[in-house]
C-alpha positions in Angstrom: 0.0 0.0 0.0 1.3 3.4 -1.0 0.9 5.9 1.9 1.4 9.7 2.2 1.7 11.5 5.5 0.7 15.2 5.4 2.0 17.3 8.2 -0.5 20.1 8.8 -4.3 19.3 9.2 -5.8 22.3 7.3 -7.8 23.2 4.2 -4.5 23.4 2.3 -3.7 19.9 3.6 -7.1 18.6 2.3 -6.2 19.9 -1.2 -2.9 18.1 -1.1 -4.7 14.9 0.0 -6.9 15.1 -3.0 -3.9 15.5 -5.3 -2.2 12.5 -3.6 -5.1 10.2 -4.1 -5.4 11.3 -7.8 -1.6 10.6 -8.1 -1.8 7.0 -7.1 -1.6 7.0 -3.3 -3.8 4.5 -1.6 -4.0 6.1 1.8 -3.4 9.6 3.3 -2.4 10.1 6.9 -2.5 13.5 8.7 -0.2 14.6 11.5 -0.6 17.9 13.4 1.1 19.3 16.5 -2.2 20.8 17.8 -3.6 18.1 20.1 -7.1 19.6 19.8 -7.2 18.9 16.0 -8.6 15.4 15.7 -10.0 15.5 12.2 -9.7 17.4 8.9 -12.5 16.9 6.5 -13.1 13.2 6.3 -9.6 12.4 7.5 -8.5 11.5 11.1 -5.4 13.1 12.5 -3.1 10.2 13.6 -0.9 12.2 15.9 1.8 14.9 15.9 4.9 15.2 13.7 7.0 13.2 16.2 5.4 10.1 14.6 7.2 10.9 11.3 10.3 8.8 12.0 8.2 5.8 12.9 6.1 6.2 9.7 9.2 6.6 7.6 10.3 3.1 8.8 7.0 1.8 7.2 8.0 3.3 3.8 5.5 6.2 4.1 6.1 9.3 2.0 5.8 12.8 3.4 4.8 16.3 2.5 4.4 19.4 4.6 0.9 21.0 4.2 1.5 24.3 6.0 1.1 27.6 4.4 3.5 29.6 6.5 6.8 29.5 4.6 9.2 29.7 7.6 7.3 26.8 9.4 7.1 24.8 6.3 10.9 25.2 5.8 11.7 24.3 9.4 9.5 21.1 9.4 10.6 19.9 6.0 14.3 20.2 6.9 13.6 18.5 10.2 11.8 15.5 8.8 14.4 15.0 6.0 17.1 15.0 8.7 15.2 12.1 10.3 15.2 10.1 7.1 11.7 10.9 5.8 11.1 10.7 2.1 9.6 14.1 1.1 7.9 13.9 -2.3 6.7 16.3 -4.9 3.0 16.3 -6.0 1.5 17.6 -9.2 -2.2 17.6 -9.9 -3.1 15.7 -13.0 -4.8 18.8 -14.4 -1.7 21.0 -14.0 0.5 21.7 -17.0 4.2 21.3 -16.3 6.8 21.7 -19.2 9.0 18.7 -19.8 12.2 20.7 -19.2 11.1 22.5 -16.0 12.4 21.3 -12.6 10.5 20.9 -9.4 12.2 20.7 -6.0 11.2 18.1 -3.3 8.2 19.0 -1.2 6.7 21.3 -3.8 3.0 21.0 -4.6 1.4 22.1 -8.0 -2.3 22.5 -7.7 -5.1 22.0 -10.3 -5.0 24.3 -13.3 -1.6 25.6 -12.6 0.9 26.1 -15.5 4.7 26.0 -15.3 6.3 26.8 -18.7 9.5 25.8 -20.3 12.8 26.3 -18.6 11.5 27.2 -15.2 13.0 26.0 -12.0 10.8 25.7 -8.9 12.6 25.2 -5.6 11.9 23.0 -2.6 8.8 23.2 -0.6 7.0 25.6 -2.9 3.2 26.0 -3.4 2.1 26.7 -6.9 -1.6 27.1 -6.2 -4.8 26.6 -8.1 -4.8 28.4 -11.5 -1.4 30.1 -11.0 1.0 30.4 -13.8 4.8 30.5 -14.0 6.0 31.5 -17.5 9.2 30.5 -19.2 12.7 30.6 -17.6 11.6 31.6 -14.1 13.6 30.8 -11.0 11.2 30.4 -8.0 13.2 30.1 -4.7 12.7 27.5 -2.0 9.5 27.7 0.0 7.8 30.3 -2.1 4.0 30.5 -2.5 2.5 31.5 -5.8 -1.2 32.0 -4.7 -4.4 31.2 -6.4 -4.7 32.9 -9.8 -1.3 34.7 -9.4 1.0 35.0 -12.4 4.7 35.5 -13.2 5.8 36.6 -16.7 8.9 35.3 -18.4 12.4 35.3 -16.8 11.2 36.2 -13.3 13.3 35.4 -10.2 11.7 35.1 -6.8 13.8 34.7 -3.6 13.3 32.2 -0.8 10.1 32.3 1.2 8.5 35.0 -0.9 4.7 35.0 -1.3 2.8 36.2 -4.4 -0.8 36.9 -3.2 -4.0 35.9 -4.9 -4.4 37.4 -8.3 -1.1 39.3 -8.1 1.2 39.7 -11.1 5.0 40.0 -11.6 6.0 41.5 -15.0 8.8 40.0 -17.1 12.5 40.1 -16.4 12.2 41.2 -12.8 13.8 40.0 -9.6 12.0 39.7 -6.3 14.2 39.2 -3.3 13.7 36.8 -0.4 11.0 37.2 2.2 8.7 39.5 0.2 5.0 39.4 0.7 3.1 40.7 -2.3 -0.5 41.5 -1.6 -3.6 40.3 -3.4 -4.0 41.9 -6.8 -0.7 43.8 -6.7 1.3 44.4 -9.9 5.0 44.3 -9.7 6.7 46.3 -12.4 10.2 46.8 -11.0 12.7 44.8 -9.0 11.9 44.4 -5.3 15.3 44.5 -3.5 14.3 44.7 0.2 12.3 42.2 2.2 8.8 43.4 3.2 5.2 43.8 2.3 4.2 45.3 -1.1 0.7 46.2 -2.2 -1.1 48.1 -5.0 -0.7 48.9 -8.7 2.2 49.3 -9.1 3.3 47.4 -6.1 4.9 49.6 -3.4 6.3 49.0 0.1 3.6 49.1 2.7 
């Protein structure tokens, strides 16, 4: 039996569970460090993330289903150090170019598009209906939100978040730890970490 353990019992985790079942997993297990969380949707929460090492011995695969980039990074690195096999998941209705590259722990949701020559780092979320155009470099633990888009030759630094419906114009660099608000339009390089909103996107 092919099993996947998702760390993080949340709505985001439920979406990952659906992708897992569509991708050939027979069973999905949830782990969460909040002892008050017993179920998520139709799934039971088996225990906390300290069970990961035990499940790894049973050939269970893993993915971190937590939206917060810093926490996702911490937990993914932690479970890898314990010998857990962290996988990459792509929804069957996503479009991923043959020459693009996806890092471990990355999830690509339904309707997303990743075009030719793009490199997506570890632990990223390419959310529903988002698009990454050609020759992008998306850093580790980035989140490209629902309906957000990057044009050609965009670079996004580690842990940056492109909010729902936001856009980054072509040939731009976004540094690490940027939060770009919903509907924002980035038309120039973002060189300092922080929050950016509006059209054009400006520091908040």
